[in-house]
Each structure stands twice: as structure tokens, then as C-alpha cells.
N, CA, C and O of each residue as an XYZ file, in Angstrom:
544
protein
N     -38.094    156.832    -42.782
C     -39.164    156.582    -41.820
C     -38.537    155.987    -40.563
O     -37.767    155.030    -40.624
N     -38.889    156.583    -39.416
C     -38.412    156.074    -38.136
C     -39.613    155.835    -37.229
O     -40.645    156.495    -37.354
N     -39.465    154.894    -36.327
C     -40.530    154.524    -35.397
C     -40.027    154.749    -33.979
O     -38.870    154.464    -33.667
N     -40.902    155.262    -33.126
C     -40.551    155.417    -31.718
C     -41.754    154.996    -30.883
O     -42.901    155.247    -31.252
N     -41.475    154.357    -29.758
C     -42.535    153.790    -28.929
C     -42.423    154.314    -27.506
O     -41.333    154.405    -26.941
N     -43.568    154.653    -26.947
C     -43.672    155.035    -25.538
C     -44.501    153.974    -24.818
O     -45.564    153.576    -25.294
N     -43.997    153.516    -23.653
C     -44.713    152.528    -22.839
C     -45.269    153.204    -21.608
O     -44.585    153.991    -20.954
N     -46.508    152.893    -21.297
C     -47.162    153.335    -20.063
C     -47.849    152.127    -19.436
O     -48.170    151.158    -20.124
N     -48.069    152.192    -18.140
C     -48.701    151.090    -17.400
C     -49.968    151.593    -16.722
O     -50.073    152.763    -16.354
N     -50.924    150.686    -16.566
C     -52.109    151.009    -15.777
C     -52.711    149.721    -15.230
O     -52.497    148.635    -15.770
N     -53.450    149.865    -14.171
C     -54.157    148.753    -13.547
C     -55.644    149.020    -13.703
O     -56.114    150.131    -13.458
N     -56.378    148.000    -14.110
C     -57.815    148.189    -14.303
C     -58.536    146.858    -14.152
O     -57.978    145.786    -14.386
N     -59.793    146.970    -13.755
C     -60.674    145.806    -13.658
C     -61.618    145.804    -14.856
O     -61.888    146.840    -15.463
N     -62.101    144.629    -15.169
C     -63.140    144.510    -16.201
C     -63.816    143.158    -16.064
O     -63.419    142.309    -15.266
N     -64.840    142.994    -16.865
C     -65.555    141.723    -16.956
C     -65.957    141.560    -18.408
O     -66.448    142.497    -19.037
N     -65.747    140.367    -18.935
C     -66.211    140.061    -20.279
C     -67.562    139.371    -20.159
O     -67.653    138.213    -19.749
N     -68.581    140.086    -20.516
C     -69.941    139.538    -20.454
C     -70.857    140.416    -21.290
O     -70.750    141.642    -21.296
N     -71.748    139.754    -21.986
C     -72.760    140.477    -22.749
C     -74.008    140.575    -21.886
O     -74.471    139.558    -21.369
N     -74.565    141.768    -21.714
C     -75.749    141.910    -20.862
C     -76.982    141.202    -21.422
O     -77.909    140.880    -20.678
N     -76.992    140.960    -22.733
C     -78.139    140.294    -23.357
C     -78.024    138.766    -23.310
O     -78.907    138.069    -23.810
N     -76.947    138.238    -22.715
C     -76.768    136.802    -22.560
C     -76.987    136.406    -21.106
O     -76.837    137.218    -20.192
N     -77.342    135.151    -20.914
C     -77.472    134.631    -19.553
C     -76.089    134.442    -18.938
O     -75.080    134.447    -19.643
N     -76.053    134.278    -17.630
C     -74.783    134.041    -16.952
C     -74.131    132.767    -17.489
O     -72.913    132.724    -17.661
N     -74.928    131.730    -17.756
C     -74.380    130.485    -18.294
C     -73.771    130.686    -19.688
O     -72.709    130.138    -19.984
N     -74.442    131.470    -20.544
C     -73.901    131.744    -21.877
C     -72.580    132.515    -21.779
O     -71.617    132.202    -22.478
N     -72.548    133.519    -20.908
C     -71.315    134.292    -20.738
C     -70.191    133.417    -20.221
O     -69.064    133.517    -20.704
N     -70.472    132.563    -19.252
C     -69.439    131.663    -18.722
C     -68.955    130.688    -19.785
O     -67.767    130.370    -19.842
N     -69.870    130.211    -20.627
C     -69.484    129.273    -21.679
C     -68.532    129.920    -22.692
O     -67.603    129.269    -23.172
N     -68.758    131.185    -23.015
C     -67.938    131.866    -24.017
C     -66.694    132.510    -23.408
O     -65.599    132.388    -23.958
N     -66.857    133.191    -22.282
C     -65.774    133.996    -21.724
C     -65.075    133.356    -20.528
O     -64.077    133.888    -20.041
N     -65.587    132.219    -20.047
C     -64.949    131.520    -18.928
C     -64.848    132.393    -17.697
O     -65.750    133.178    -17.401
N     -63.735    132.252    -16.974
C     -63.594    132.987    -15.716
C     -63.481    134.497    -15.926
O     -63.572    135.262    -14.966
N     -63.285    134.930    -17.164
C     -63.276    136.372    -17.446
C     -64.669    136.988    -17.326
O     -64.812    138.210    -17.332
N     -65.693    136.140    -17.217
C     -67.062    136.616    -17.012
C     -67.435    136.599    -15.529
O     -68.615    136.689    -15.189
N     -66.455    136.485    -14.658
C     -66.696    136.469    -13.217
C     -67.610    137.632    -12.829
O     -67.290    138.785    -13.117
N     -68.740    137.349    -12.183
C     -69.664    138.428    -11.820
C     -69.033    139.485    -10.907
O     -69.517    140.615    -10.840
N     -67.973    139.127    -10.216
C     -67.308    140.062     -9.306
C     -66.082    140.723     -9.932
O     -65.252    141.288     -9.220
N     -65.965    140.655    -11.258
C     -64.904    141.321    -12.000
C     -63.551    140.646    -11.793
O     -63.438    139.714    -10.997
N     -62.553    141.102    -12.487
C     -61.164    140.692    -12.306
C     -60.295    141.814    -12.872
O     -60.781    142.676    -13.604
N     -59.014    141.795    -12.529
C     -58.163    142.899    -12.944
C     -56.882    142.464    -13.611
O     -56.498    141.295    -13.564
N     -56.229    143.424    -14.234
C     -54.959    143.200    -14.925
C     -54.019    144.366    -14.666
O     -54.453    145.482    -14.381
N     -52.741    144.091    -14.768
C     -51.696    145.104    -14.796
C     -51.311    145.266    -16.260
O     -50.452    144.547    -16.769
N     -51.946    146.205    -16.925
C     -51.778    146.392    -18.354
C     -50.493    147.154    -18.671
O     -50.025    147.975    -17.882
N     -49.940    146.863    -19.842
C     -48.837    147.622    -20.413
C     -49.317    148.140    -21.770
O     -49.730    147.363    -22.631
N     -49.258    149.441    -21.946
C     -49.681    150.084    -23.186
C     -48.452    150.597    -23.925
O     -47.646    151.340    -23.365
N     -48.316    150.200    -25.174
C     -47.226    150.669    -26.033
C     -47.841    151.468    -27.181
O     -48.701    150.966    -27.904
N     -47.399    152.697    -27.340
C     -47.874    153.563    -28.415
C     -46.681    153.833    -29.328
O     -45.689    154.434    -28.915
N     -46.793    153.379    -30.577
C     -45.716    153.559    -31.552
C     -46.159    154.569    -32.596
O     -47.229    154.444    -33.192
N     -45.309    155.578    -32.807
C     -45.552    156.567    -33.846
C     -44.432    156.483    -34.875
O     -43.342    155.989    -34.588
N     -44.717    156.973    -36.076
C     -43.725    156.907    -37.147
C     -43.713    158.210    -37.915
O     -44.666    158.988    -37.874
N     -42.609    158.433    -38.617
C     -42.485    159.625    -39.441
C     -41.031    159.932    -39.712
O     -40.169    159.054    -39.656
N     -40.774    161.182    -40.004
C     -39.422    161.635    -40.320
C     -38.855    162.418    -39.144
O     -39.582    163.110    -38.431
N     -37.562    162.300    -38.955
C     -36.876    163.023    -37.889
C     -36.809    164.508    -38.254
O     -36.452    164.867    -39.376
N     -37.156    165.356    -37.299
C     -37.040    166.798    -37.475
C     -35.554    167.154    -37.415
O     -34.916    166.913    -36.391
N     -34.988    167.718    -38.477
C     -33.555    168.005    -38.480
C     -33.142    169.046    -37.438
O     -31.981    169.080    -37.030
N     -34.077    169.896    -37.002
C     -33.750    170.911    -36.002
C     -33.635    170.334    -34.598
O     -32.800    170.773    -33.807
N     -34.481    169.341    -34.288
C     -34.505    168.783    -32.924
C     -33.853    167.414    -32.829
O     -33.414    167.005    -31.754
N     -33.788    166.704    -33.951
C     -33.321    165.325    -33.927
C     -34.383    164.362    -33.443
O     -34.101    163.176    -33.272
N     -35.603    164.841    -33.216
C     -36.718    164.028    -32.717
C     -37.713    163.728    -33.829
O     -37.860    164.508    -34.770
N     -38.380    162.614    -33.716
C     -39.618    162.389    -34.455
C     -40.720    163.176    -33.753
O     -41.389    164.011    -34.362
N     -40.898    162.898    -32.463
C     -41.781    163.677    -31.587
C     -41.065    163.801    -30.246
O     -40.206    162.983    -29.917
N     -41.412    164.795    -29.496
C     -40.894    164.958    -28.144
C     -41.575    163.920    -27.253
O     -42.798    163.935    -27.110
N     -40.801    163.029    -26.662
C     -41.384    161.963    -25.848
C     -42.093    162.491    -24.604
O     -43.014    161.843    -24.107
N     -41.689    163.647    -24.092
C     -42.431    164.258    -22.975
C     -43.835    164.624    -23.431
O     -44.801    164.433    -22.692
N     -43.952    165.148    -24.643
C     -45.256    165.480    -25.207
C     -46.093    164.217    -25.405
O     -47.273    164.191    -25.056
N     -45.484    163.172    -25.966
C     -46.220    161.928    -26.193
C     -46.700    161.343    -24.877
O     -47.838    160.881    -24.782
N     -45.846    161.356    -23.858
C     -46.246    160.878    -22.527
C     -47.446    161.668    -22.015
O     -48.397    161.085    -21.495
N     -47.405    162.974    -22.158
C     -48.503    163.817    -21.679
C     -49.803    163.501    -22.413
O     -50.859    163.410    -21.786
N     -49.738    163.336    -23.718
C     -50.939    163.021    -24.514
C     -51.521    161.675    -24.072
O     -52.731    161.557    -23.877
N     -50.673    160.672    -23.915
C     -51.138    159.342    -23.505
C     -51.740    159.401    -22.109
O     -52.811    158.842    -21.870
N     -51.064    160.070    -21.194
C     -51.557    160.130    -19.818
C     -52.850    160.926    -19.704
O     -53.776    160.507    -19.010
N     -52.921    162.057    -20.371
C     -54.115    162.901    -20.287
C     -55.333    162.223    -20.882
O     -56.414    162.262    -20.294
N     -55.176    161.604    -22.033
C     -56.333    161.090    -22.766
C     -56.644    159.621    -22.490
O     -57.752    159.163    -22.768
N     -55.671    158.873    -21.941
C     -55.890    157.442    -21.723
C     -55.638    157.050    -20.262
O     -56.575    156.674    -19.557
N     -54.406    157.132    -19.808
C     -54.028    156.582    -18.504
C     -54.840    157.198    -17.373
O     -55.323    156.475    -16.501
N     -55.000    158.511    -17.369
C     -55.760    159.164    -16.308
C     -57.207    158.679    -16.263
O     -57.852    158.767    -15.218
N     -57.717    158.174    -17.367
C     -59.103    157.705    -17.427
C     -59.261    156.224    -17.088
O     -60.339    155.796    -16.677
N     -58.187    155.431    -17.258
C     -58.322    153.980    -17.057
C     -57.624    153.440    -15.816
O     -58.005    152.387    -15.304
N     -56.611    154.141    -15.328
C     -55.819    153.605    -14.230
C     -56.629    153.514    -12.942
O     -57.241    154.489    -12.506
N     -56.623    152.324    -12.342
C     -57.363    152.027    -11.121
C     -58.858    152.280    -11.304
O     -59.536    152.785    -10.409
N     -59.344    151.922    -12.469
C     -60.763    152.069    -12.798
C     -61.329    150.723    -13.250
O     -60.598    149.764    -13.499
N     -62.645    150.692    -13.345
C     -63.350    149.561    -13.918
C     -63.664    149.939    -15.367
O     -64.414    150.884    -15.615
N     -63.094    149.205    -16.320
C     -63.265    149.543    -17.735
C     -64.727    149.511    -18.157
O     -65.148    150.294    -19.008
N     -65.503    148.607    -17.563
C     -66.912    148.492    -17.927
C     -67.753    149.649    -17.387
O     -68.692    150.099    -18.045
N     -67.420    150.122    -16.204
C     -68.286    151.079    -15.514
C     -67.777    152.510    -15.489
O     -68.578    153.445    -15.506
N     -66.468    152.701    -15.448
C     -65.906    154.014    -15.165
C     -65.322    154.754    -16.363
O     -65.081    155.958    -16.275
N     -65.093    154.081    -17.460
C     -64.325    154.663    -18.568
C     -65.271    155.110    -19.677
O     -65.929    154.295    -20.323
N     -65.324    156.435    -19.882
C     -66.293    156.989    -20.830
C     -66.151    156.409    -22.230
O     -67.156    156.124    -22.882
N     -64.933    156.231    -22.699
C     -64.761    155.761    -24.074
C     -64.975    154.260    -24.247
O     -64.876    153.750    -25.363
N     -65.267    153.541    -23.152
C     -65.597    152.115    -23.258
C     -67.083    151.851    -23.020
O     -67.523    150.703    -23.087
N     -67.855    152.889    -22.747
C     -69.294    152.729    -22.508
C     -69.951    152.069    -23.714
O     -69.735    152.475    -24.856
N     -70.755    151.046    -23.442
C     -71.487    150.354    -24.489
C     -70.659    149.377    -25.299
O     -71.149    148.808    -26.274
N     -69.398    149.172    -24.905
C     -68.526    148.234    -25.624
C     -68.161    147.081    -24.701
O     -68.026    147.266    -23.491
N     -68.003    145.907    -25.266
C     -67.451    144.793    -24.517
C     -66.015    145.146    -24.165
O     -65.237    145.511    -25.046
N     -65.654    145.043    -22.899
C     -64.350    145.542    -22.431
C     -63.219    144.548    -22.682
O     -62.465    144.211    -21.770
N     -63.108    144.086    -23.917
C     -62.002    143.213    -24.307
C     -60.767    144.072    -24.579
O     -60.876    145.277    -24.803
N     -59.617    143.451    -24.555
C     -58.385    144.169    -24.865
C     -58.398    144.621    -26.320
O     -57.849    145.672    -26.649
N     -59.015    143.842    -27.183
C     -59.137    144.227    -28.588
C     -59.904    145.542    -28.723
O     -59.453    146.462    -29.405
N     -61.063    145.627    -28.071
C     -61.862    146.848    -28.149
C     -61.168    148.019    -27.465
O     -61.298    149.162    -27.904
N     -60.435    147.742    -26.397
C     -59.676    148.786    -25.721
C     -58.601    149.354    -26.649
O     -58.420    150.570    -26.710
N     -57.896    148.498    -27.362
C     -56.845    148.951    -28.283
C     -57.433    149.827    -29.393
O     -56.846    150.849    -29.749
N     -58.567    149.441    -29.932
C     -59.216    150.234    -30.984
C     -59.625    151.599    -30.436
O     -59.444    152.615    -31.106
N     -60.174    151.628    -29.224
C     -60.592    152.893    -28.622
C     -59.398    153.804    -28.375
O     -59.477    155.007    -28.624
N     -58.293    153.248    -27.888
C     -57.081    154.035    -27.649
C     -56.594    154.628    -28.972
O     -56.253    155.810    -29.034
N     -56.561    153.825    -30.011
C     -56.159    154.305    -31.338
C     -57.011    155.502    -31.758
O     -56.489    156.544    -32.154
N     -58.330    155.333    -31.665
C     -59.254    156.379    -32.113
C     -59.045    157.688    -31.348
O     -59.207    158.770    -31.912
N     -58.690    157.589    -30.086
C     -58.473    158.785    -29.271
C     -57.132    159.444    -29.590
O     -57.057    160.666    -29.721
N     -56.082    158.649    -29.715
C     -54.740    159.213    -29.880
C     -54.419    159.656    -31.303
O     -53.618    160.570    -31.497
N     -55.027    159.029    -32.291
C     -54.668    159.312    -33.686
C     -54.711    160.798    -34.050
O     -53.745    161.294    -34.630
N     -55.782    161.529    -33.737
C     -55.783    162.937    -34.142
C     -54.698    163.765    -33.441
O     -54.163    164.700    -34.037
N     -54.373    163.444    -32.213
C     -53.327    164.168    -31.492
C     -51.959    163.911    -32.118
O     -51.161    164.834    -32.285
N     -51.696    162.665    -32.459
C     -50.420    162.331    -33.086
C     -50.329    162.993    -34.462
O     -49.279    163.519    -34.832
N     -51.419    162.966    -35.212
C     -51.414    163.595    -36.537
C     -51.097    165.085    -36.453
O     -50.404    165.623    -37.318
N     -51.602    165.756    -35.413
C     -51.335    167.189    -35.250
C     -49.846    167.465    -35.063
O     -49.373    168.558    -35.375
N     -49.106    166.478    -34.555
C     -47.666    166.661    -34.313
C     -46.849    166.528    -35.593
O     -45.660    166.845    -35.612
N     -47.488    166.058    -36.662
C     -46.779    165.811    -37.906
C     -46.316    164.372    -38.054
O     -45.801    163.988    -39.104
N     -46.496    163.579    -37.016
C     -46.173    162.150    -37.075
C     -47.447    161.373    -37.406
O     -48.520    161.953    -37.568
N     -47.310    160.057    -37.502
C     -48.458    159.183    -37.737
C     -48.478    158.113    -36.658
O     -47.430    157.620    -36.241
N     -49.665    157.760    -36.212
C     -49.806    156.641    -35.283
C     -49.572    155.356    -36.071
O     -50.196    155.143    -37.110
N     -48.688    154.510    -35.587
C     -48.359    153.261    -36.277
C     -49.020    152.062    -35.617
O     -49.601    151.221    -36.302
N     -48.936    151.974    -34.285
C     -49.424    150.772    -33.611
C     -49.785    151.086    -32.168
O     -49.117    151.866    -31.489
N     -50.864    150.451    -31.723
C     -51.212    150.391    -30.306
C     -51.047    148.936    -29.906
O     -51.656    148.045    -30.499
N     -50.225    148.704    -28.905
C     -50.031    147.354    -28.381
C     -50.387    147.392    -26.900
O     -49.899    148.241    -26.155
N     -51.245    146.459    -26.483
C     -51.632    146.379    -25.079
C     -51.407    144.965    -24.593
O     -52.001    144.012    -25.096
N     -50.532    144.846    -23.597
C     -50.334    143.578    -22.902
C     -51.347    143.510    -21.778
O     -51.373    144.365    -20.892
N     -52.184    142.477    -21.823
C     -53.132    142.222    -20.745
C     -52.473    141.363    -19.669
O     -52.702    141.557    -18.476
N     -51.651    140.411    -20.108
C     -50.865    139.558    -19.224
C     -49.485    139.412    -19.862
O     -49.246    139.918    -20.958
N     -48.587    138.724    -19.178
C     -47.272    138.475    -19.771
C     -47.373    137.653    -21.049
O     -46.500    137.737    -21.913
N     -48.428    136.864    -21.172
C     -48.573    135.952    -22.302
C     -49.556    136.409    -23.373
O     -49.577    135.846    -24.467
N     -50.367    137.416    -23.079
C     -51.419    137.831    -24.009
C     -51.333    139.317    -24.298
O     -51.314    140.142    -23.385
N     -51.280    139.647    -25.585
C     -51.316    141.056    -25.962
C     -52.033    141.217    -27.294
O     -52.186    140.272    -28.068
N     -52.460    142.436    -27.527
C     -53.148    142.814    -28.758
C     -52.330    143.893    -29.445
O     -51.797    144.784    -28.784
N     -52.227    143.822    -30.764
C     -51.642    144.892    -31.564
C     -52.694    145.383    -32.537
O     -53.384    144.588    -33.176
N     -52.813    146.698    -32.646
C     -53.774    147.289    -33.567
C     -53.064    148.323    -34.423
O     -52.374    149.200    -33.903
N     -53.234    148.222    -35.736
C     -52.583    149.108    -36.680
C     -53.562    150.016    -37.409
O     -53.227    150.587    -38.447
N     -54.754    150.150    -36.877
C     -55.742    151.053    -37.475
C     -56.358    150.500    -38.717
O     -57.206    151.150    -39.328
């Protein structure tokens, strides 16, 4: 079993707030992340796949292919967007990094499976100090 990871970057705005809560309740729970005027991050997305090396190519997966899958299905939809308002796969979800990681997993998993590999981990750095890892 071998693991390989592709990193991609994107910039996006979001707000952590529940529409069914008052502004005071949202501020109490989410602090400045509930800013009514939004806030943004320079995210780092790490997609790790695992499996066996193809003896003909020496690859687990072609990294150009993995880059294309990530960019087509994720980066092109989130980069320079508002996660709460603009991203179809985040509609109706609280735009936390945790929920974003789960959504990315759900989107990429079938594509990775078609390649013969398995999705191992989605890691998203929201800041230099905060990141989420999701293993499905």
C-alpha cells in the first residue's frame, strides 16, 4: 500500500452563522467568524489517495489526472467564491472547514475509486494553525 498526496490552494470567503439564531447567539458561539460582512481564508487542500503501484507505469495514479479531478470538481467551484452563497455543494450547510472537508470527500471519492485507487484523507488548512482531516 502506497499513499500519494496532491496539494491545491484556493481563496474563499465564508461566515459561520446559523440563520435560525439571532446575531447575538451566532456571535456567542462563532465569535468573529460570524461577522455579518464575511471573512476569508487562503485555504490549502490536501487530497491523499492510497493503493498499489501500477507495475506498467510506476504510478499509483497519474498526478496530472488527480490535479484535473480536484480542480474541475472542487477548486473551480470554490476559488474566489463565497462558500455560503456561491458553492453549490455547500448550499444548506454551515460553511465550517469540517463540513467543507466532508463535502470534498463525497465529491472526489467516486472519481478516485474509478481510477482503481482509494481516497484516504482530505486535509484542509484554514489557517497556518488550524486544519481539518477527514478519513471518510
